LOMAR-746191 format. One record per residue (C-alpha): residue in one letter; x, y, z. Coordinates in steps of 0.2 Angstrom, whole numbers, plus 5000, padded with zeros to 4 digits. Example, Ala and Ser with C-alpha at 12.3 -4.5 7.8 and 13.67 -1.06 7.14 Angstrom:
REM LOMAR-746191
A506249785039;S506849955036;
REM end
This chain:
REM LOMAR-746191
M520749984975;D520349924957;A519249774953;Q520649664950;G521549714966;R520149654978;G520649524990;R519749354990;A518849295005;D519849135006;D521049034995;I519848894989;D519748834972;P517948794970;A518148734952;D519048584958;Q517748534971;W516248484961;V515448314963;L514048234955;N512548204966;P511748034961;N510048074968;T509848234958;G510948204943;E511748374946;Y513448434951;E513648514968;L515048604976;R515848534992;L517048664999;A517748555014;P517348385022;S516248485035;G515948635025;A514448705017;Q513648605003;S512248634992;G511048565004;V511448695017;P509948805018;R510248995014;P509549135024;R507849185019;R507949345009;G507149495018;T505549555010;A504549715014;P502749695020;A501549705006;G500349815015;A498849895006;R498950085004;T498250185019;R497550355020;S497750495032;A496250545043;P495350695037;G496250855042;Q497950755044;D498450735026;R500250725023;A500750875012;A502350915002;P502851044990;G501851024974;R500450934982;D498650984989;R497851025006;A496250935009;A494851055005;P492951055008;G491850964995;R490050944993;E490050795005;R491450845017;Q491651005026;G493151085034;P494851115027;G496250995029;T497951055036;D499551075026;V500850965037;P502550945030;A502950765026;P504050675039;R505850655035;R507050535043;R508450625052;R510250585048;G510850435058;E509150355060;P508950185052;P508050175035;E506250135034;P505949945032;Q504949955016;P505949985000;G505950164994;R507150294990;R508650315001;R509650465008;G511450485010;R512850424999;T514650365001;K515950374988;Q516150214978;K517650094982;S518050074964;K517750144947;A517250044932;K517650054914;K516950074896;V516049914890;V514749844902;L514249664901;W513049654916;T511449584907;G510249454909;G511249334898;T512749354909;M512449364927;A510749274926;F511549104921;V513049124931;L512249164948;I510749034945;A512048904941;V513048924956;A511648954968;G511748774973;A513548784978;G513148824996;Y512948975007;A514848995011;Y515249014993;L513849134989;K514549245003;H516249224996;L515549294979;E514749434989;G516449484996;N516949514978;V515649644974;H515949834978;A514449934983;T514150124983;D512750214993;I511850324980;G510650394993;D508850434987;S509350414968;G508950234969;K507850104978;D508350014994;G507849844988;F507249734973;S505449684969;K505149524959;D503349584955;E503749754947;A504549814931;F506349884935;N507649994927;L509549954929;L510750084923;I512350004916;I513850114917;G515650094910;T516850224914;D518450284906;K519550294922;R521150204917;T522050144932;G522349984941;K522949814937;G522649764919;N522049934913;E523750034913;G523950034894;Y522250104890;G521850294886;D522050434898;K522850384914;N522350544922;S520450534918;V519350554933;G518150414927;H516750484916;A515150394911;D515850334895;T514650194890;N512850194897;I511450074894;L509750094903;L509049914904;H507149914907;V506349744911;S504549724909;K503349684924;D502749524915;R504549474910;T504049454892;N505249584886;A506649704890;T507349854882;A509249904882;M509350094877;S511050164875;I511350344880;P512750424870;R514250494880;D514250654869;L512450694872;I512250874878;V511150884894;D510850974910;V511650884925;P510550914940;E511150954958;C511650794967;R512350754984;T513750634989;K514650595005;Q516450625006;P517850515014;D517750615030;G515850585032;T515250755027;E514050785013;K514550874997;V513250964987;I513750964969;P512951114959;P512051084943;S512851104926;Q512051164910;N512451114892;V513750984896;R514150814889;F513150664898;N514850584902;T515250724915;S513750664925;L515050544933;G516750584940;Q516750764936;E516750864953;D516650694962;R515050654955;N514550464959;P513350354950;G511850424959;C512150584950;T512150494933;M510550404938;D509750584942;T510350644925;V509550504916;K507850544925;A508050724920;V508350684902;T507150544899;G505850564914;I506250374918;S506650334936;V508150224938;D508050094952;H509850024952;F511550044944;A512949924939;M514749964933;V516149854927;D517949894920;F519049854905;N519549694914;A517849624914;V517849614895;K519449514895;T519049394910;L517249364905;T517549324887;S519049214892;A517949124905;V516649074892;G517949024879;G517649174868;V516249264860;D515749254842;V515649404831;C515449444813;L516249574802;A515649634785;K517349704780;D519249684785;V519749794800;N521449854805;D521349994818;P523050054825;D522150144839;S521249994847;H522449874840;L521049774832;K521549674816;L520249554809;S519749494792;A517949504786;G516849354791;E516549264808;H517749254822;T517849204840;I518749334851;E519249344869;G520349434881;E521349584874;Q520549554856;A518849564863;L519249724872;A519949794856;F518349754847;V517249844859;R518449994860;T518650034842;R517750184835;H518650214819;S518250054810;F516350054808;G515050164800;N515450344801;Q516850314814;G515950394828;D515250344845;L513550304838;D514150174827;R515250104841;I513750094852;K512949974839;V514449864838;Q514449854857;Q512649804857;Q512949664845;F514449604856;M513249604871;A511949504862;S513249374856;L513949354874;M512149324880;R511849194868;K513549114873;M513049114891;S511449024888;S512248884878;G512348714884;D514248714883;T514348844896;L512948784908;S513548604908;N515348654913;P515648674932;K517348754930;K516748874917;L515348924928;I516448954943;D517649054932;L516249164926;A515549194944;E517249244950;A517549364935;A515849434935;T515749474954;K517549544955;A517149664940;L515549734948;T515149894957;V513349914962;D512250014973;T511949954991;G510149904986;I510749754976;A512449724984;K511949554992;V512249404981;S510549334986;T509749494979;L510849494963;K510249314961;D508449364962;M508749494949;A509649374938;L508149244940;E506949384934;L508049434919;K508249244914;K506349244911;V506449364896;P506649274879;T508249334870;K507149374855;N506149504865;I507749594871;T507849754861;F509449854859;T509150034854;T509850204856;V509150374862;P508550464846;V509750614843;I510150744831;D511850834828;N512050984840;P511351134830;A512451254840;E514051174832;R514851214815;V515951054817;H514750924824;A515550844839;T514050824851;V512250774849;V510650824857;V508950734860;N507850724845;P506450834850;V505250744839;T505650554840;A506450534857;Q504950574868;P503850424861;V505350304865;F505450374883;D503550364885;A503550174879;I504850134892;K504050224906;N502350144902;D503149964900;V502749944882;S503749814872;F504749854856;T504549674851;A503049564849;V502649484865;K501849314870;Q499949284869;K499849294888;A500349474888;R499049514874;Q497749424884;E498149524900;K498049684890;A496349634883;E495749604901;V496349774906;A495449854891;A493849764896;R493749874911;L493050014901;K491749904893;G489949904901;S488650024907;R488950204914;S488050284928;A487450464927;A488750594932;A487650644947;D487750464954;V489650464954;R490350474972;V492250504972;D493650554984;V495050654975;Y496850644981;N498450724975;G499750584973;G501150684964;A500250804952;E500550994953;A500051094969;G498151124968;S497750994956;A496550904967;Q495551054971;K495451114953;T494850944948;L493550944962;D492951114955;W492951054937;L491950894942;Q490650984952;N490451144942;T490751084924;E490350894924;G488950884937;V489850764948;L489150834964;K489550694976;S491350724976;S492650774989;Q494450834989;L495450755003;G497250825000;N498750714998;A498850534996;D500050435007;E501150394993;T501750474977;L501250394961;D501950404943;K500250374935;T498450424939;T497350284946;L495550254949;E495150124963;Y493350054965;S492349904971;P491449784959;D489749864962;Q490450034957;A491149984940;D489850094931;Q490250244941;A492150214938;R491850194919;K490850364919;L492250454928;A493550374917;D492650444902;L492550614910;M494350624915;G495050544899;L495850404909;P496550244900;A495950074905;S497650044914;A497150174926;M495650084933;K496049974948;P494649854953;G494749814971;K493949904986;S493250074988;E493350185004;K492050265015;N491950455013;A491550585027;Q489750535028;G490150345029;L489650315011;P490650204999;A491650314987;I492850274972;V494550344974;L495450454961;T497250484964;L498150614953;G499850554948;K501350634941;D500650604923;F499150714927;K499050864915;G497550954921;A495650944925;G494850884909;V496450844900;P496550664894;V497850554902;K498450434889;A499750294890;P500550234874;T499950054869;K501250034855;A503150074855;P503750184841;D504650124826;V506550144830;E508150074823;K508449924834;S509149744835;T508749594846;A509849484856;D509349324847;K510049374830;T511849394824;V512249554815;C513849584805;A514749744810;K514949864795;
REM end
């Protein structure tokens, strides 16, 4: 069933039931004389316990392919064992703490080309209707379709971490309101794709578009079929990115896996919308303001506008974001720029006082937005979507950067129809996003925090012989912990060192944990290892096998080898970009 064909939970018309609360001066939704009101408490959101990391006892370290066994060091004798990491059997309930999931089910609906799920859209909508009462929030939740993407995404949402949301628009053209567009036989490819990264401190966000015609290798993925069986879809080499969805029954989890394979960036969640979302959302806000640098008359998309500023909605808005023959070089990359400008304008309209002060407009938006959505099960509850929206709302529009994966024409083609990742300029962009580096100037608070982190490397250093450290493998290549131990002892003179096998969790980045009285040892080890200040984690040490306090070095996925510096970028590369606070005329 398509997004517009979903049934409503009831026949209420919330927009007609807003009343002014004289005590608060705000509007509240009264669903029925005895129904839920804004004063009805909502259930508390489930949160995972924030426990500190624990470590396995010596000789019982959890091991996995590409990881280390515990090995004897100068201060610890006896080899550790290589025990496979425990895996949850099928049918068992998931672990209570958020993590990667197993098992996928086929999504209930497909979504379309242009995606409007941004902080400027759902943030203001869900926050504004949050006071409408539990019953209405559950009604909105019934509008949302969910897809189980297995271990391609996270089980839940954390308000204390940076997060990555993959926004997908497909070209599947079926269902009410979509009959007249494009190929009705399309299986629904990933036609428009935006990776939205929101920084940990919420001072900035980056929306990176991924061209549909980008040539990639799609990795193997697993999806559940309607009969409950699991289908393993083999990898595909040298294919368009858009085939990561729909082709051979691939679901959005496959697209998320492909993003990680191409960029190295882990994707936490996804959201898809359809053609109708463009029409209904723009109509709900009373139109979106756009600017054209020239006259446009496109018979393919049916867009006809004169040069200058216009307010567009409904079918006209859809034509604006679909046209690819009216701007720039009449290709997909120029259409991406126009879509980014459109999204920025919608965000500004959503944050305007005219929208936020109009109860009926807010309700129309809430209904339209939730009916258009297909998301992963990790964020399918409206309470979770609202939490995410609240975090997105904290980001100033001037610090929301729109950019595109750096690409070049496919050198294997005479007539250029596809593109490939730029081998020179793309990696710095990916590294900046992975390391939570802003593409815009951020607030003074963020700069102060970075200065505080940098200060961890300032101060005295102990002698190498006085450094006492336990080394764990937290995601580096197999054998890295033992090689590091050998290097520390035989090359650098760090004799009070031990290798204790695998850490109890996988880390993207190498970390060095220490207590305050070990700061001089930590700074010395950071110098030897080439670790940045961000790798240093003041806190507590641990007792080694002899019961003596030792700092903890955990080698993450970024570890490149003993003695090879691990450097995190501190400044984003200079790329072609735009920000959400400025109006740009499409050329």
